[in-house]
N, C-alpha and C positions, 0 to 999 in steps of 0.2 A: 425276457431279456435274455439277451444271448451275455458270453463271459467278455465278447468283444467291445458288443455296447455300452458294458457297465466301464470297461476300462477307458473307454471313448470317453465316458462323462465324466469319469473321474480324474481325467487329464485336463477336461476342460474348466473342470471348477476347479481344479488346484491352479492353472493359468489365470483364472479371474481372483480366487483370492487371492494371488501374489501382485495383482495387479493393483486391488483394493489397499492392501496392506501398504503396498509403496506409495500410494495418495493419501492414506492418512499419516505414513511416515512423515511426507513432505509439508502437510499442513502443520502438522505437529512443529517441524524442523523449522518453517517460516512463522508460527507463532513465538520460538525461542528467540530468532532474530529480532522480531518485532520486539520483544521486552527488553533484548539488550540493547539497542536504538533507542529504545525509551530511556533505559537507563543510561546511557551516553549522554544523549541530550539534555536530561538533568544535570548530570555533572561538566555541563557545555563543552563535550569533546564531541564537537558536531560534524569533524570529518570521520570522525570513530563510526557516530551513529550513522550518516550515511552508508556507509560502508555496510553496516548491517541491514540498512533498508534497503538498500540495493540485493542484496542476499535472500531478504524474504521475498521481494518484488518478483524476483528471479524466480522462486518457488511457487509464488501465488501474486500475478499480476493485475489481477483486479480486486486485490485485499483492499478498500477504503480505510483500513486504518493505517495500515501502511503509508498509502499514499496520501493521506493528509498528513503526516509525521513529517515526511518530506518539505511538503509544502511547507510547514510550521517552522522547520528547520531553515530552510530558505529564506523565510520571513523575518522570523524573529532573531534566528541564530545569528545565520550569515548577512540580513540584510543585503542581500540578493533578488533584487526588484524581478529580473526579468525571469529567474531562475524560480520564485515564488508563482510569479502569476500562471508559467508555463505549469508547475504543481498543481496548484489550485483547479486550473481550469481542467487539468486530466482528473481528479476528481470529480468534478462537475458533469463530467463528459461518461465517467464512470459509472457514476450515482444515477445512470438513464435522464439526467436533469428530472428527478421524481423531487421536487418539493417538500414532501412528507419526511426523506433520508435525513437523518441528523446530519453525517458527514458530507451532505452536498449543502447542507443547510450551513454548517461551519463553514464550508469552504466557500461557499457563496457571498457571506458577510466580510469573511476577512480579507476577500477578493476584493469587495467593494470598498471598503476599508482602507486596503492599500492602495487602491486605483485613487481615492477621495484625497485621500493623504498627501499621495504624490501631486496631483493637479493642485493642490495648497501649496503646495512648495513651489512649483514651477510658476502659480500665480504670483509668489509675492517675490520671486526672482531669486531664491537661495539656489 
């Protein structure tokens, strides 16, 4: 193989490896934001938790734990019915409606409970 071919191969490998490490770095950064969001949520700092979730979701839009945490914050923390319903449905859609996916199952159960509770409140006239 000629020297020019080796140089091209080396250049290509360097470019590919830089892309892989950047992707690994962004995945690690997303996990860090998720952990910070969890901590903020346990401290009942829901606005801060949502900011960290948004940063994690920007880096990894299909991350189910982050998406489920967003739904739970809207549901249990903020008592935002519309936000919770939208977020739970997003988790279910991202999980491709797979019933054996634990995040899909948790989101589906929470959504059912949320809507059932809402229906009871509406029927009681409260």
